[in-house]
C-alpha positions, 0 to 999 in steps of 0.5 A: 499499499502506498503512501497516498492509500495509507493517508486515505485510510487514515483520513477515513479512520480518524473519527474512530481513531480519535474517539478510541484515543480519547475514550480509551475504550472500544465500548465507549468509543462505539457509544460516542460514534453511535455504532456497535462495538463489533464495528469498531473491532472490525474496523480496527483490525482491518486498519491494523492488517492494512498498516502492518502494525498493532495499534492497541494492546489487547493482551492486558486487562487494561486498555493500552495503546501501542506506540504506533497507536498513540501516534495515529490516535493523537494525529486523528484527534488533532485532525478532528479538532482542526475540522471543529475549528473550521466548522466553527469558523464556517458557522460565524461566517454565515450567521454571526458578526463575531471576529476572534482577534488574536494579540499579545497580552500587553497590547490587550491589557494596555489598549484593546480591552478598554476599547471594546465598548467602542467596538460594540458601539460600532457593531463589532463583535470581538472575541479577545484571544491572548497569544504571544506568537503568530497564530496559525489560522488553519489550526487556531479559531482566530480570524485575525491577529495583531502582531508587533514586529518588522513584518510583513508576514509571508503567506498572510494578508498584512495591513500595517496599522501603526508605525511605532515609537519607544519613549522612556517613562517614570511615575511622577513621584519617582521623577519628583524624588529625583528632581535635582538630577538633570537627566535620569537616563544618564544618572548612575543612581537611576533604576532601569526596567525592561521587557525581557522579550523586547531586549532579545527579539529584534523588534527594537523594543530595547534599551540598547536600541534606544541608547544607540538611536539617541547616541547615548554611550552605555557600556555593558548596559543591563536593566536592573529589573526585567519582566516577561511582559510589557504591561507588567513592567509598566505596572512596576514603572507606575509603582515607582520602581524605576524608568521603564521603556514604553512604546506606542499604544501601551503608554498613551492612556497612562500619560493622559491619566497622569500615571506616567511621565515622559523622560527624554525624547521618543525614537521611532522604531523599525517595528510596527503594528500589523493586522494579519489574517489568511488571504480569504478572510481579508476578502470579507466584510468582517475583515474590512470593518475590523481593519477600519475601526482599528485604524480609526481608533489608533488615529484618534489616540495619536491625534489626542497624544501627538506621539506622547 
């Protein structure tokens, strides 16, 4: 049996393999699929004969998958879950205006979540999916994602939402307690806070990039504290721990509310915010409404804050 024949048999058997692997019982798998147990046993034996491998250990009192059986049942479960996601997307496209939007946690907490009432007022029904990585739109239920980086992203429909700037910030109390200092960024006593991923992921969201662009000399610079998320770092800044590096969309509201003050000048980054999705979703009315709303919200924020 060649590879194509094998794949055809496995695709046909996927619902059965997934049920057996998840239920760990022929009886319960048969009940789940609404067939007789004898049909499960017969189809399993036929598949094993065709593959030349035993998938299930029938010699012990406890049901057990063989190594081959575990591999195939796991693949079958994964296949079935992808079909579930595909059917959910199909149903949404036909009967609802719900959009599953994926974005990093910091951007969700500091920017998007407070804007959800605005989206609802515009008739946009958004479901927020927090994910730090670029999602696969074939295996994830997300319809679109906002990503921060150099972009664009090959194989995906990509729309630049906004260029980005970095800007050092501190809370007013931290600045006032050091009011005799001419420049906190040059003071050896200053405590620096950083976003750990940004320091290493080549997005330019790093103190070294900032100092290089402002022609500041910082030999062997290392932040005093590093955080795994930018929103946590900025929360520590607002608590008075030190000076942090903010960026577009993450700090404007806190500056407006008086929780943060800027230090030094902003620096434009090479990275931007991008709206990404599959080419097919980009052709839908839901995508156009999402894109236009996001761009409008970003423009309003930019107009209000005049780049910090």
